[in-house]
N, C-alpha and C positions, 0 to 999 in steps of 0.2 A: 401209734401215737403220732398225731399230725404235728408238723412243724409250722410255726406261724412267723410272719415277718417281724412281728413285735408281740410282746406278751398280751394275751386277750384281756379285756376288762373283767374285773371281778363279777361274779354272778350277783345280779340285783336280788335283794331279798327283804323280807319284812319280819318283824318280831312276831312270835307266837305267845299268846297269853299263858302264863304258868309254865313255860318251858324255856330251856336254853337253846333249843333247836330253832332254826330259821325257816321261813317259808320262801322257797325260791320263786321269784316272779318272772313270768315269761312275757306276757303282754298285758296291757291295761286298756280295757274297753270302757267307754263312758256313754251313758244314755242321755240324749238331749231332751229337754222339756218333757220330763216324765211326771211332773205334778201340774195339775191344771192351773192352780193359782200362780205358780212361777211362770208358766207359759204366758199367762195373761199379763203379768207384770213386765215381761219382755216384749210385749206388743203383738202377741200371737193369739189366735182364737182356736184353742185346741179341740180336737175330737179324737176318736180312737183310730187315727191313721197309723200306718205302720211306724214303729219306732225308728229313730235314726241315731247314728253313733259317730263318735270321734274317738281318737286314741291318744294316749300319752306314752312316752317311752317308759320302759320298765324302771330305768334309773331315775325317773322323775318322782318315784315314790320315796319319801323320806319319813323318818320318825316324827310323829305329831307330838313332839315334846321339845323342851328347851327352846332354842331360837331357830326359826325357819327364815332363811334369807329372803329379803325383799328383792324382787327381780328388777332388772334394768328395763328400759324402753317403755315405761308405763307411768302415767299419772292417775290411773284409775284401776287399781288392783281390787278385785272382788272376791269374797268368800262364798262358797257353795257347799254346805254340809250334805253328806250323803252316807247311806249305808253301803258298804262295800262287800261284795260276794267273792269268796276265794274258791276257785275250782280245784278239786282234788283228783278227779278222774276225767279223762277226755271223752269226746264223742261228737259225732256229726248227725245231723238230721234227727235231733232229739224231739220228742213230744213234750208238752208241758207236764204231762204225768210222769215222764222219766227224768225231767230236768233236775229236780232237787236231789236226786240220788248222786249227782255229780258234784255237789257242794261239799267242800272241806270245812269251811267256816265263814264267819262274818266279822267285819271290823267297822270302825267309824273312820271316815275320811273326809277331807276337805278338798274340793276341786278349786284351786286358785286360778283365777282368770284375769288376764290383762284385757279388761272390758273395752278400753279404747281401741286396742288393736283388733279385737273381735268386731267392733262396730264398723271399722274400716273394711275388714274382710267381708262382712255381710254386704255392705254397700256396693263393693266391687265384685261380688260373686266369687270371692277367693276362699281357699281352705282356711280353717281356723287354727292350723298348727302353731303359728307363732303366738296366738292368744292363749292356747291351752297346753302346749307341750313343752314349756320351758323347764329349766332346771328347778328341782324342788317344788314343782307345781302340784304335787299330790301328797301332802302330809297325810299319814295314815297311822292309826293306832294299832296295837297288837291284834293279830287275827285270833279270834276265839273259836275253838273247834265246835262243830255243829252239835256234838254230843253234849255240850254245855248250853248252847243257845237255843237248840231246836231250830226251826225255820220261822223267824219272826214274820208275821203277817200283819200285825198291828202294833202300834206303840209310837211314842213321841220321837220325832227327829228335830233337834233344836240346836241353835248356835247363839252364843253371846259374844259381845266384844266389850272388853273392859267391864264385864259384869252386867252389861245392859242387853236385854233380849233383842235379837235381830231376826232370826229365823225360827219358825215354829210350824211343824206339820206332823202328819201321822202316816205311817207306812200303809195304812188302809187307803190313803189318797193316791197311791201310785196308779197312774193310768195303765201302765204295763207292769204287773207284779213280777217278782223275781223269776218264777218258773217260766213265765211267758218270755221274759227277756233272754234267759238262757236258751230256750228253745229257738227263739228267733235268730240269735247270733249263730247258733249251730247249723241253721239252714244255709248260711252263707260261707262260714269258715268252720273248720273242725276245731272245737275247743280242746285245750290240752291242760294237763296239770300245771299249775302255776299261773294260770290266767286270773286276772282280777277284773271285776265288773263294778264300776261306780254306777249306782242305780238311779241317779237323778236327785234333784234338790228341791225342797219346798220354797215357798215364797219368802221374801225378805232379804234377798241378796243385797249386798251393799259394799261400799269401799272400805278398805283397810289402810291404816297409816302406819308408818314405822313406829315400833314400840307398843302397838296394840296387843292386848292379851286376848287370845281367842280360846273359847271353850265350846266344845261340841259334845252332844250326847245322842245316842240311839238307844231307846229303851230296850232292855234285854240283851244288849250287845256290849255297851261300855261307854266311857267318856274319855275325852282327850283334852289337852290344854297345851298351848304353845304361845310364844311371843314372836311377833314379826320383827325381823331385824331392821337395820338402818338401810336407807337407800344406798346403792352402790355409788362410789365416787365417779 
């Protein structure tokens, strides 16, 4: 048993649908601009170039229920609904044909983004960490085992704010489908049990205000609902 200079942080984890057990979270990968319409609304002209990724800390994942804290340092917090893939068995250099064998389950998540900080980072050629990896930046619903969901390849991905539709897309519109994303990541780093992958967001991203009620659904996976908290003092 190792001695530590102070007690280590608790293991980051997420809820599992229909179970008291928790899913231990190791790393969180996020795919950028994986829906053509969203890429265009962000000022890019997409083609099937290799996907790119950013990451969030494991403890940025919080329950997508109740109140999610509104972060500091932003006047332009955006919502991005995504289907989340939970990896159950690790592997490196996987093919797309092998990739889905490594999926434990799926969930509905929201990538919260400090868009104003991201815009500055893009302009200055800097990393996106401060815009994407802040506390509670990845609200996520319960992970549903793949035995329940199968491997969703089509179906609505949507988000509402205060009951008004904001985002609407379909998993069929993914530029890089789930199997390809898993395979591509595994060429660069060895995937491991507990890794989560946020697979990209459809068009319609927009700002959130304190007190907004956010609802999000991925057909065949589930629905989530939470309220944004007040701005920090």
